[in-house]
Each structure stands twice: as structure tokens, then as C-alpha cells.
N, C-alpha and C positions, 0 to 999 in steps of 0.2 A: 512473468505472470500475465496471462491473458485474462481479461475480465469483461463482463457485460455490465449494463447500466444498473441493474438491481443489486448485483454483488458489489459494484463500485460504491453505491450508496451505503451498503452495510459496512464496507471497509472504512469509509470516511466517517461514518457514525462512531465506529470504535475509536478512530483517531481523535475525533472532536469531543467525545463524551467520556471516554474511559482512560485514555493515555495521559500520563503525567509528563513524560519527557517527549523530546522530538522523535518523529518517525520519518525515516527516509526511504525513498525508492532510489536505487542506484543502477545505472546501466554499466555494461562493460566498457563503454566509451567514455566514462567519466562523468556522465550526467548525474546530478544529485538533486532530487526533488524532496524538499522538506514538506511533508504532508501537514504540518501544523500551520503552514501559510495557506490562506484561502486561494490566493492566486496560483500557487504551485499545485494545489489540489486539481485545478482545472487542467493544467499542463500535464500533470502526472496521469490523470484519467485518459487524456488523449493518447499519451505514450503507451498506456496499458492496452488500449484498444487497437493500437497500431500493429503492424505485422511483426514488429520486433518486441512486442510487449512481453513475450515469454523470456526475454533476456534480462528483465528487471529483477532485482533482489530487494527484499525488505529488510531494513535494519532499525532497531530500536535503541535509543540512547539510554533508556531506563530498563533495566533487566526485568522488572515486574510487569512492564507493558507487553512483553513477549507472550505471556500466557493468553492474552486476549486474541492474539493472532493465531496462536497454535489451535485454540478452540475454533476460530473462524475457518482455518484451513482444513481442520478435521471435518467440519460440517459441510465444506465446499471443496472437496478434493479436485474437482474438475478445473479449477483455476491454476493448479500447480503444474 
């Protein structure tokens, strides 16, 4: 998932205001960024902006949180 600053703000707004459970970004190398942690949010944004950002996958612990991201990705298909 490659992302720019404006879209990163939108993604984090979803995590911070709409999601009930934990939301993780995971890399194929085993890195796991829990986006509910403010510190991890900064690290994850840097990872998404990096050249390997397109290798990250988003996971939600709570099934109902997934709908927020489905809407987000439908509105912003360029980050997929």
C-alpha cells in the first residue's frame, strides 16, 4: 500500500475515530504495525511512503471495521 500524506491522514482518521478493534499493517518480512498505537502510526506511515510500501497488507481484528476500509479503498483506488 503506497500512500501520500493526505490519504495517510484519512486512513488514520478512520483508525482513530471509527474502528473498534485493532488495525494492523503487516509486511511480508514479518513487520506488524498496530495502527491503534500512536507511535506505530508514525512508523507505519513512513513504511507506507517507503519504496516497499506496496508490500504492506491491512488487517482488522474486528470484522465490522473492515467496511470502513473497503469504502476508503473504493474512494481511493490509487493506493492499492
